[in-house]
C-alpha positions as CSV (number, residue, x, y, z in Angstrom):
1,M,-0.2,-0.4,0.3
2,Q,1.8,2.9,-0.8
3,K,0.6,5.9,1.1
4,S,2.3,8.7,3.5
5,S,1.6,10.1,6.8
6,S,-1.5,12.7,7.0
7,S,-2.4,15.9,8.9
8,V,-5.5,16.6,10.5
9,P,-5.0,20.0,9.8
10,L,-5.0,19.4,5.7
11,I,-8.1,17.3,5.8
12,I,-10.2,19.9,7.4
13,T,-8.6,22.2,5.2
14,L,-9.8,20.2,1.8
15,V,-13.0,19.3,3.4
16,G,-13.4,22.5,4.4
17,L,-12.8,23.9,0.8
18,G,-15.0,21.1,-0.6
19,L,-18.0,22.3,1.5
20,I,-17.7,25.4,1.0
21,A,-17.6,25.2,-2.9
22,S,-20.9,23.0,-2.3
23,V,-22.3,25.5,-0.2
24,F,-21.2,27.7,-3.2
25,G,-23.2,25.9,-5.4
26,F,-26.3,25.9,-3.5
27,I,-26.4,29.4,-3.4
28,T,-25.6,30.8,-6.8
29,F,-27.9,27.8,-8.5
30,L,-29.5,29.6,-10.9
31,A,-28.8,28.1,-14.4
32,S,-30.2,28.2,-17.6
33,G,-30.6,25.1,-19.3
34,G,-29.9,21.8,-20.7
35,S,-30.2,19.4,-22.9
36,E,-29.5,16.4,-24.9
37,P,-29.9,12.8,-27.2
38,A,-33.6,12.3,-26.5
39,L,-33.6,9.7,-24.7
40,Q,-35.1,6.1,-24.8
41,S,-35.8,5.5,-21.2
42,N,-38.5,3.1,-20.2
43,K,-41.5,4.9,-18.6
44,N,-43.0,2.7,-16.0
45,S,-41.2,0.2,-16.4
46,S,-37.4,0.8,-14.3
47,S,-38.2,-1.8,-12.3
48,T,-37.9,-4.7,-11.4
49,Q,-33.8,-5.0,-11.6
50,D,-33.6,-1.1,-10.1
51,N,-36.0,-1.8,-7.5
52,S,-35.1,-5.4,-6.5
53,R,-33.5,-5.1,-2.6
54,N,-31.5,-8.1,-4.5
55,N,-30.0,-5.4,-6.9
56,S,-26.3,-5.8,-6.6
57,A,-24.0,-3.1,-6.0
58,V,-21.8,-4.9,-8.5
59,N,-24.2,-4.5,-11.9
60,A,-24.2,-1.1,-11.9
61,P,-23.0,-0.8,-15.2
62,A,-24.3,-3.6,-17.0
63,D,-27.6,-1.5,-18.5
64,A,-26.2,1.9,-19.2
65,P,-27.5,3.2,-22.5
66,K,-25.4,3.1,-25.8
67,D,-24.1,7.1,-27.1
68,N,-26.0,8.0,-30.3
69,G,-24.0,10.6,-31.0
70,N,-25.9,13.7,-30.6
71,A,-24.9,17.0,-29.3
72,I,-26.5,19.2,-26.9
73,A,-27.8,21.1,-29.4
74,A,-29.7,18.1,-30.7
75,V,-32.4,18.5,-28.0
76,Q,-35.9,19.7,-29.1
77,E,-37.7,20.0,-26.0
78,V,-36.5,22.6,-23.9
79,P,-39.0,24.7,-21.7
80,K,-38.4,28.1,-20.7
81,G,-38.9,29.1,-17.3
82,L,-37.7,28.6,-13.8
83,F,-37.6,24.6,-12.9
84,N,-36.9,24.1,-8.9
85,Y,-34.9,20.8,-8.5
86,G,-32.8,19.1,-5.4
87,G,-32.6,15.6,-3.8
88,S,-29.3,13.6,-3.6
89,T,-26.2,15.7,-2.9
90,T,-23.6,13.5,-4.4
91,W,-24.5,15.0,-6.9
92,V,-23.7,18.5,-5.5
93,P,-20.5,18.2,-8.0
94,I,-22.1,17.9,-10.8
95,H,-24.1,21.0,-10.2
96,E,-21.7,24.2,-11.4
97,P,-20.0,22.8,-14.2
98,A,-23.6,21.2,-15.4
99,N,-25.5,24.9,-15.1
100,A,-22.7,26.6,-17.1
101,V,-23.1,23.9,-20.3
102,I,-26.8,24.5,-19.9
103,A,-26.7,28.1,-19.5
104,A,-25.1,28.3,-23.0
105,A,-27.0,26.3,-24.7
106,F,-30.4,27.4,-23.3
107,P,-29.9,30.6,-21.4
108,D,-34.2,30.9,-21.1
109,F,-33.6,27.3,-19.1
110,Q,-33.3,28.0,-15.5
111,L,-32.8,25.8,-12.7
112,R,-32.7,26.5,-9.0
113,Y,-31.5,24.2,-6.1
114,T,-34.1,23.7,-3.4
115,L,-32.9,23.1,-0.3
116,P,-36.0,21.1,2.0
117,T,-37.4,23.6,4.7
118,S,-36.8,21.0,7.7
119,D,-35.4,17.5,6.7
120,P,-31.6,17.1,5.5
121,P,-31.1,16.7,1.8
122,G,-30.8,13.5,0.4
123,S,-32.4,10.9,-2.4
124,G,-35.5,9.9,-0.4
125,T,-35.7,13.8,0.7
126,G,-35.9,15.1,-3.2
127,I,-38.2,12.5,-4.6
128,K,-40.5,12.7,-1.8
129,M,-40.9,16.8,-2.4
130,L,-41.1,15.8,-6.5
131,L,-44.0,14.1,-5.2
132,D,-45.6,17.0,-2.9
133,G,-45.3,19.4,-5.8
134,Q,-42.1,20.9,-4.6
135,L,-39.8,20.4,-7.3
136,S,-40.1,19.5,-11.1
137,F,-37.4,16.9,-11.1
138,S,-35.2,15.3,-8.6
139,E,-31.5,14.2,-8.7
140,S,-31.1,10.3,-6.9
141,S,-28.1,8.5,-5.8
142,R,-30.6,5.3,-5.2
143,P,-33.3,3.4,-7.7
144,L,-37.1,4.3,-6.4
145,K,-38.7,2.3,-4.5
146,G,-42.3,0.4,-4.7
147,N,-43.9,2.7,-2.6
148,E,-42.2,5.9,-4.1
149,Y,-44.0,4.7,-7.2
150,D,-47.0,3.7,-5.3
151,A,-47.0,7.0,-3.8
152,A,-47.5,8.6,-7.3
153,Q,-50.1,6.7,-8.6
154,Q,-52.2,7.9,-5.7
155,R,-51.8,11.2,-7.0
156,G,-52.3,10.3,-10.8
157,F,-49.2,10.2,-12.7
158,A,-46.1,8.5,-12.7
159,L,-42.5,8.3,-11.8
160,E,-39.2,7.8,-13.9
161,Q,-35.6,7.3,-12.8
162,I,-32.7,8.0,-16.2
163,P,-29.8,6.7,-15.1
164,A,-27.2,9.5,-15.6
165,A,-23.4,8.3,-14.1
166,I,-21.9,5.5,-12.8
167,D,-20.7,6.1,-9.3
168,G,-18.6,3.8,-6.6
169,I,-18.8,3.8,-3.0
170,A,-15.8,3.8,-1.7
171,L,-14.9,3.3,2.7
172,A,-12.1,5.7,3.9
173,V,-9.5,3.9,7.0
174,N,-7.2,5.5,8.9
175,P,-4.2,5.8,6.7
176,E,-1.9,3.9,9.4
177,L,-4.4,1.5,9.8
178,G,-1.9,-1.6,8.0
179,M,-4.7,-3.4,5.9
180,D,-4.4,-4.3,2.8
181,G,-8.4,-4.5,2.0
182,L,-12.2,-5.7,3.4
183,S,-14.0,-8.4,1.0
184,I,-18.0,-7.6,1.1
185,E,-18.5,-10.0,3.3
186,Q,-16.1,-7.9,6.2
187,I,-18.2,-4.8,5.5
188,Q,-21.3,-6.2,6.0
189,A,-19.9,-7.6,8.9
190,I,-18.7,-4.1,10.3
191,Y,-21.8,-2.4,9.3
192,R,-24.0,-5.3,10.9
193,G,-22.5,-4.6,14.3
194,E,-20.8,-8.1,14.1
195,I,-17.0,-6.7,14.2
196,G,-15.5,-5.0,17.6
197,N,-11.6,-4.9,16.8
198,W,-9.6,-4.7,13.8
199,S,-8.0,-8.0,14.6
200,E,-10.7,-10.0,13.9
201,L,-10.7,-9.0,10.3
202,G,-6.7,-9.9,10.0
203,G,-5.8,-6.0,11.3
204,P,-4.3,-4.3,14.2
205,D,-5.4,-5.0,17.7
206,I,-7.6,-1.8,17.5
207,P,-11.2,-1.2,18.7
208,L,-13.0,-0.8,15.1
209,T,-15.4,2.2,15.0
210,A,-18.1,2.4,12.1
211,Y,-19.3,5.8,11.0
212,S,-22.2,6.4,9.0
213,R,-24.9,8.8,7.8
214,T,-28.8,7.9,8.9
215,A,-30.4,5.9,5.8
216,A,-33.5,8.2,6.1
217,A,-30.9,11.2,5.4
218,A,-28.7,9.9,2.7
219,G,-29.8,8.2,-0.7
220,T,-26.1,6.8,-0.1
221,S,-26.6,5.4,3.2
222,E,-29.7,3.6,2.1
223,Y,-28.6,2.3,-0.9
224,F,-25.3,1.1,1.1
225,L,-27.5,-0.6,3.9
226,E,-30.1,-2.5,1.5
227,S,-28.0,-3.4,-1.3
228,I,-24.2,-3.7,0.3
229,V,-24.8,-4.6,4.2
230,D,-27.8,-6.5,2.7
231,A,-29.6,-5.7,6.2
232,E,-32.4,-3.9,7.8
233,A,-30.8,-1.7,10.3
234,F,-27.2,-0.7,10.9
235,G,-26.2,-2.4,14.0
236,E,-26.1,-0.7,17.5
237,N,-23.0,-0.3,17.6
238,V,-22.6,1.9,14.4
239,V,-21.7,5.2,15.2
240,F,-24.0,8.4,13.4
241,V,-22.7,11.7,12.0
242,G,-24.8,14.5,9.9
243,D,-22.3,14.6,7.0
244,T,-19.8,13.3,4.8
245,T,-16.9,16.1,6.0
246,T,-17.3,15.1,9.7
247,G,-17.2,11.2,9.0
248,V,-13.8,11.7,7.0
249,K,-12.8,13.9,10.4
250,E,-13.5,11.4,12.3
251,V,-11.8,8.9,10.8
252,A,-8.3,11.3,10.0
253,N,-8.6,11.3,14.0
254,D,-9.4,7.6,14.8
255,P,-6.7,5.1,13.9
256,G,-10.0,2.4,13.9
257,G,-12.3,4.7,12.4
258,I,-13.8,3.2,8.5
259,Y,-16.6,5.7,6.9
260,Y,-17.8,5.4,3.3
261,A,-19.7,7.6,0.4
262,S,-20.0,8.6,-2.5
263,A,-15.8,7.9,-4.3
264,P,-15.2,11.6,-5.5
265,E,-16.2,12.8,-1.5
266,I,-13.8,9.8,-0.7
267,V,-10.5,10.0,-3.1
268,N,-9.8,13.5,-3.4
269,Q,-8.9,13.5,0.2
270,C,-5.3,13.8,2.0
271,A,-5.6,12.5,5.6
272,I,-7.0,9.4,5.0
273,Y,-6.9,5.9,3.2
274,A,-9.6,5.0,0.4
275,I,-9.4,1.3,1.0
276,P,-9.4,-1.4,-1.7
277,V,-12.2,-3.9,-2.3
278,S,-11.9,-7.3,-2.9
279,S,-13.2,-7.9,-6.6
280,R,-16.1,-8.7,-7.6
281,E,-14.3,-11.6,-10.6
282,Q,-12.0,-12.4,-8.0
283,P,-12.7,-11.9,-4.7
284,E,-9.2,-13.1,-3.6
285,N,-7.8,-9.9,-5.2
286,F,-7.9,-6.2,-4.2
287,V,-9.4,-3.0,-6.7
288,N,-8.2,-0.1,-5.3
289,P,-11.1,3.2,-5.8
290,F,-8.8,5.2,-6.6
291,D,-6.4,5.3,-9.9
292,N,-2.7,4.2,-9.5
293,I,-0.8,5.0,-6.5
294,W,-2.4,6.9,-3.3
295,R,-0.7,10.1,-2.0
296,T,-1.4,11.5,1.8
297,G,-0.3,14.7,3.0
298,Q,1.4,17.2,1.2
299,N,2.1,14.8,-2.0
300,C,-1.8,14.7,-2.0
301,F,-2.4,18.4,-1.2
302,N,0.2,19.4,-5.0
303,Q,-1.5,16.1,-7.0
304,K,-4.8,15.2,-6.4
305,N,-6.1,11.5,-6.1
306,T,-8.5,10.7,-8.7
307,V,-11.1,7.7,-9.3
308,N,-10.4,4.7,-10.9
309,K,-12.6,5.2,-13.2
310,E,-12.0,1.8,-15.4
311,G,-12.3,-0.4,-12.5
312,F,-15.9,2.2,-12.1
313,R,-17.1,1.7,-15.9
314,S,-16.2,-2.0,-16.1
315,G,-17.7,-3.3,-12.3
316,D,-14.0,-5.1,-11.3
317,Y,-14.3,-2.9,-8.3
318,A,-17.6,-3.6,-6.2
319,L,-19.5,-1.4,-4.7
320,T,-20.8,1.0,-7.9
321,R,-24.4,2.5,-8.5
322,R,-26.1,4.6,-11.0
323,L,-26.9,8.0,-10.7
324,F,-30.9,9.1,-11.7
325,V,-32.7,11.9,-12.6
326,I,-35.8,11.7,-11.0
327,V,-38.5,12.1,-13.5
328,K,-42.9,12.9,-12.9
329,A,-44.4,11.4,-16.0
330,D,-47.7,14.0,-16.1
331,G,-47.6,15.0,-19.6
332,A,-46.6,18.7,-18.2
333,I,-44.2,21.1,-18.4
334,D,-42.3,20.0,-15.6
335,E,-42.3,16.4,-17.1
336,T,-40.3,18.1,-20.4
337,A,-37.8,20.0,-17.5
338,G,-36.7,16.7,-16.1
339,R,-36.3,15.0,-19.3
340,A,-34.6,18.4,-20.8
341,Y,-31.9,17.7,-17.6
342,A,-31.3,14.3,-18.2
343,D,-30.8,14.6,-21.9
344,I,-28.2,17.4,-21.5
345,L,-26.5,15.3,-19.0
346,L,-26.9,12.3,-21.4
347,S,-25.1,14.3,-24.3
348,P,-21.7,14.2,-24.9
349,E,-20.9,18.0,-23.4
350,G,-23.0,16.9,-20.4
351,Q,-21.3,13.4,-20.0
352,A,-17.6,15.2,-20.0
353,V,-19.2,17.3,-17.4
354,I,-19.4,14.2,-15.4
355,E,-16.3,12.9,-16.3
356,D,-14.6,15.9,-15.0
357,T,-16.1,16.1,-11.4
358,G,-15.0,12.4,-10.8
359,F,-18.0,9.9,-12.1
360,V,-18.3,7.6,-15.0
361,G,-20.1,8.7,-17.7
362,I,-22.4,5.9,-19.0
363,R,-22.5,6.7,-22.4
């Protein structure tokens, strides 16, 4: 494992900068509009595969749409006006650059990121706001659930999920832990509360503390619990934190800590280690969530770590998933806005934005 010692002040600085950038993106989020090649989506049938609790984290790239070669300018239906959207915080790094592309192509299509009034932002909150008519469309880091489809039907419309990107989930540990990697079974045992010391996993004799956001607050945590941990609830010894900034800081200060989040949020940190995970095809081999060697401290600050896009795209890195635009399929202008937004993200320009922000294009 190629890594060097790190400093906690450095992670606080870098995580703080990321938080400031996210907040700035929220406040300034009045962007103009997007589009892409008309998306061929399966209305109301997105489905069985995406809704299943057994929709494994390892098969996210399997049914990615194919590139039809159309550029953003080919998008046909882009409405004029101001449209609210919200949802998953995993999407935040995409917002500002995507809005810049949208503004250049369709200045009359304006988007405003809308936070919930009381609940924390997240995939589930965004979908609820969409159902309640507070948003024109939403973003999600997990597939729609059966009860959400049912809630929409009861309101007289349908929900549709449009995949736009591939993301990996990475696990952060203290850089001094000294373990080569973790298997899926070990990760499950950790977050089910079955492991209390790293020595039980072949590591050092250090108490293990698993950190997580709550499943109710974050789509990533909800997805992680259901599709990776495969449990009804996290173990009683799991310590819940309010956000990824706090989770990463805890791990940097806790020799036995572990935390997970969207890979771009973990891999770009300099005071933790993004621990490899057993391969999808060869469980005895570990696959890095990062590309090339791992850098910490000043080396990381000078040249940030980047995600293992090839491993995510191929599915060899086991903890991958898709990110979705959630559209209200009711034939009204909000549906047009949601499809236009999805279309721009699926255009070559939109997919370039997704790649540049540390995710993997689905086309």
